TORPA-4810 file (N, C-alpha, C, O; in nm, 3 decimals):
<nodes>
NODE_1_5.831_9.244_2.097_5.781_9.243_2.217_5.617_9.266_2.185_5.556_9.348_2.116_X
NODE_2_5.566_9.127_2.290_5.385_9.203_2.276_5.366_9.285_2.361_5.447_9.336_2.439_X
NODE_3_5.191_9.310_2.344_5.211_9.384_2.438_5.184_9.398_2.594_5.148_9.285_2.628_X
NODE_4_5.182_9.454_2.670_5.168_9.443_2.830_5.025_9.419_2.846_4.930_9.435_2.771_X
NODE_5_5.043_9.355_3.020_4.880_9.274_2.982_4.883_9.252_3.154_4.979_9.232_3.229_X
NODE_6_4.816_9.258_3.168_4.764_9.183_3.396_4.750_9.050_3.377_4.719_9.014_3.263_X
NODE_7_4.769_8.959_3.471_4.775_8.861_3.494_4.761_8.843_3.645_4.788_8.922_3.736_X
NODE_8_4.708_8.710_3.646_4.724_8.687_3.768_4.814_8.518_3.814_4.790_8.411_3.759_X
NODE_9_4.882_8.533_3.890_4.991_8.419_3.957_4.925_8.360_4.062_4.848_8.422_4.136_X
NODE_10_4.956_8.224_4.075_4.884_8.157_4.233_5.078_8.036_4.223_5.164_8.005_4.141_X
NODE_11_5.063_8.027_4.284_5.164_8.003_4.336_5.156_7.851_4.431_5.089_7.839_4.534_X
NODE_12_5.277_7.696_4.342_5.251_7.610_4.411_5.280_7.573_4.607_5.357_7.621_4.690_X
NODE_13_5.197_7.490_4.610_5.157_7.472_4.724_5.280_7.452_4.830_5.292_7.476_4.951_X
NODE_14_5.343_7.411_4.758_5.511_7.438_4.791_5.598_7.476_4.828_5.689_7.437_4.901_X
NODE_15_5.573_7.563_4.772_5.631_7.729_4.756_5.653_7.799_4.924_5.574_7.824_5.015_X
NODE_16_5.786_7.811_4.909_5.814_7.838_5.038_5.832_7.999_5.091_5.896_8.071_5.014_X
NODE_17_5.782_8.058_5.212_5.797_8.211_5.221_5.869_8.255_5.242_5.830_8.355_5.303_X
NODE_18_6.028_8.253_5.232_6.082_8.352_5.315_6.072_8.415_5.237_6.011_8.410_5.130_X
NODE_19_6.156_8.510_5.303_6.213_8.667_5.242_6.325_8.708_5.145_6.369_8.820_5.118_X
NODE_20_6.369_8.548_5.083_6.472_8.544_5.030_6.469_8.533_4.883_6.547_8.576_4.798_X
NODE_21_6.263_8.405_4.866_6.233_8.326_4.782_6.126_8.492_4.767_6.113_8.514_4.647_X
NODE_22_6.090_8.549_4.810_6.044_8.675_4.785_6.106_8.794_4.706_6.067_8.852_4.605_X
NODE_23_6.180_8.804_4.760_6.293_8.883_4.659_6.331_8.825_4.551_6.298_8.872_4.442_X
NODE_24_6.412_8.704_4.561_6.442_8.639_4.454_6.295_8.644_4.339_6.337_8.654_4.223_X
NODE_25_6.207_8.642_4.342_6.077_8.565_4.235_6.120_8.734_4.167_6.157_8.739_4.050_X
NODE_26_6.109_8.891_4.266_6.089_9.008_4.268_6.194_9.012_4.137_6.134_9.024_4.030_X
NODE_27_6.313_9.004_4.128_6.410_9.015_4.111_6.397_8.898_3.989_6.412_8.945_3.877_X
NODE_28_6.376_8.784_3.993_6.320_8.740_3.817_6.175_8.831_3.737_6.146_8.828_3.617_X
NODE_29_6.122_8.885_3.816_5.976_8.906_3.743_6.036_9.049_3.688_6.005_9.084_3.574_X
NODE_30_6.115_9.126_3.762_6.215_9.259_3.690_6.288_9.209_3.568_6.272_9.276_3.467_X
NODE_31_6.362_9.108_3.561_6.444_9.150_3.462_6.356_9.040_3.319_6.409_8.993_3.218_X
NODE_32_6.246_9.033_3.354_6.146_9.004_3.277_6.061_9.122_3.259_5.955_9.110_3.197_X
NODE_33_6.098_9.237_3.307_6.015_9.380_3.268_5.856_9.332_3.310_5.754_9.333_3.241_X
NODE_34_5.869_9.305_3.403_5.703_9.330_3.538_5.753_9.316_3.649_5.852_9.270_3.706_X
NODE_35_5.648_9.374_3.669_5.636_9.421_3.830_5.469_9.427_3.883_5.373_9.456_3.812_X
NODE_36_5.467_9.393_4.018_5.387_9.379_4.120_5.273_9.450_4.133_5.278_9.553_4.200_X
NODE_37_5.170_9.416_4.082_5.049_9.536_4.057_4.937_9.479_4.199_4.841_9.556_4.200_X
NODE_38_4.930_9.424_4.256_4.859_9.344_4.383_4.917_9.272_4.491_5.029_9.223_4.475_X
NODE_39_4.876_9.262_4.564_4.905_9.170_4.635_5.021_9.116_4.713_5.107_9.203_4.699_X
NODE_40_5.075_9.009_4.796_5.165_8.951_4.816_5.261_8.818_4.822_5.233_8.747_4.919_X
NODE_41_5.372_8.766_4.736_5.444_8.661_4.752_5.455_8.589_4.908_5.481_8.635_5.019_X
NODE_42_5.426_8.481_4.866_5.355_8.338_4.837_5.221_8.332_4.785_5.191_8.244_4.705_X
NODE_43_5.120_8.440_4.832_4.984_8.454_4.827_4.946_8.480_4.641_5.036_8.534_4.578_X
NODE_44_4.826_8.444_4.570_4.779_8.480_4.492_4.801_8.718_4.487_4.754_8.817_4.544_X
NODE_45_4.926_8.672_4.350_4.950_8.844_4.289_4.877_8.859_4.164_4.793_8.780_4.120_X
NODE_46_4.922_8.986_4.102_4.814_9.046_4.059_4.936_9.096_3.967_4.967_9.192_4.038_X
NODE_47_5.071_9.102_3.813_5.125_9.140_3.805_5.077_9.178_3.653_4.970_9.170_3.592_X
NODE_48_5.232_9.233_3.619_5.200_9.417_3.472_5.280_9.312_3.397_5.318_9.238_3.487_X
NODE_49_5.316_9.275_3.310_5.422_9.197_3.215_5.335_9.201_3.079_5.214_9.220_3.070_X
NODE_50_5.449_9.174_2.953_5.485_9.203_2.869_5.425_9.010_2.826_5.510_8.920_2.821_X
NODE_51_5.292_8.985_2.804_5.210_8.848_2.716_5.374_8.728_2.731_5.394_8.642_2.817_X
NODE_52_5.463_8.768_2.616_5.529_8.671_2.593_5.620_8.622_2.712_5.670_8.511_2.727_X
NODE_53_5.634_8.774_2.823_5.704_8.728_2.884_5.665_8.625_3.015_5.737_8.572_3.100_X
NODE_54_5.517_8.620_2.991_5.436_8.599_3.086_5.445_8.398_3.106_5.430_8.338_3.212_X
NODE_55_5.472_8.339_2.978_5.495_8.260_2.954_5.614_8.201_3.043_5.619_8.084_3.081_X
NODE_56_5.698_8.290_3.067_5.869_8.262_3.195_5.824_8.238_3.246_5.838_8.130_3.303_X
NODE_57_5.692_8.352_3.275_5.694_8.291_3.438_5.584_8.176_3.512_5.570_8.143_3.630_X
NODE_58_5.514_8.134_3.385_5.379_8.056_3.458_5.492_7.938_3.367_5.433_7.830_3.369_X
NODE_59_5.591_7.925_3.312_5.714_7.808_3.383_5.852_7.806_3.491_5.940_7.721_3.485_X
NODE_60_5.849_7.916_3.588_5.858_7.918_3.682_5.855_7.783_3.731_5.753_7.729_3.688_X
NODE_61_5.927_7.701_3.806_5.896_7.567_3.889_5.795_7.574_3.994_5.736_7.470_4.024_X
NODE_62_5.760_7.716_4.072_5.712_7.711_4.172_5.599_7.805_4.113_5.666_7.898_4.069_X
NODE_63_5.522_7.821_4.098_5.449_7.820_3.968_5.262_7.780_3.881_5.222_7.758_3.767_X
NODE_64_5.211_7.788_3.998_5.069_7.693_3.970_5.063_7.727_3.850_5.092_7.648_3.761_X
NODE_65_5.020_7.867_3.824_4.885_7.928_3.699_4.931_8.088_3.690_4.990_8.166_3.763_X
NODE_66_4.882_8.091_3.586_4.926_8.226_3.578_4.796_8.233_3.450_4.810_8.164_3.348_X
NODE_67_4.679_8.315_3.467_4.551_8.346_3.361_4.529_8.504_3.354_4.510_8.594_3.436_X
NODE_68_4.541_8.494_3.232_4.511_8.687_3.155_4.348_8.740_3.275_4.253_8.669_3.310_X
NODE_69_4.375_8.874_3.305_4.229_8.868_3.349_4.249_8.967_3.294_4.301_9.052_3.366_X
NODE_70_4.223_9.009_3.152_4.179_9.053_2.972_4.099_8.920_2.972_3.992_8.920_3.032_X
NODE_71_4.134_8.825_2.922_4.050_8.719_2.872_3.994_8.647_2.946_3.876_8.615_2.938_X
NODE_72_4.110_8.595_3.070_4.042_8.427_3.191_4.150_8.354_3.095_4.127_8.233_3.099_X
NODE_73_4.259_8.383_3.010_4.306_8.258_2.944_4.400_8.222_3.064_4.422_8.283_3.169_X
NODE_74_4.459_8.077_3.005_4.550_8.016_3.123_4.675_8.034_2.985_4.672_8.004_2.866_X
NODE_75_4.801_8.110_3.095_4.945_8.158_3.008_5.047_7.967_3.052_5.081_7.907_3.154_X
NODE_76_5.054_7.949_2.937_5.136_7.800_2.972_5.292_7.847_2.920_5.326_7.926_2.832_X
NODE_77_5.358_7.775_2.999_5.565_7.833_2.988_5.618_7.740_2.898_5.737_7.745_2.869_X
</nodes>
């Protein structure tokens, strides 16, 4: 597993804002070993997660982008 990193996550415009969707995202994030550092779904978030797991977050269909806070690089999923 790669080192832990900090990433900005933006969600797609079509993302729903129900409490159930927010819970599902948080469960998926926790399953990958991540956590929300700042923000609230569906707004932009800052998350702490391993670099290899950040790619999984970027591959979620409702995620628009995942960008490293450290070096501003875009993570692809």
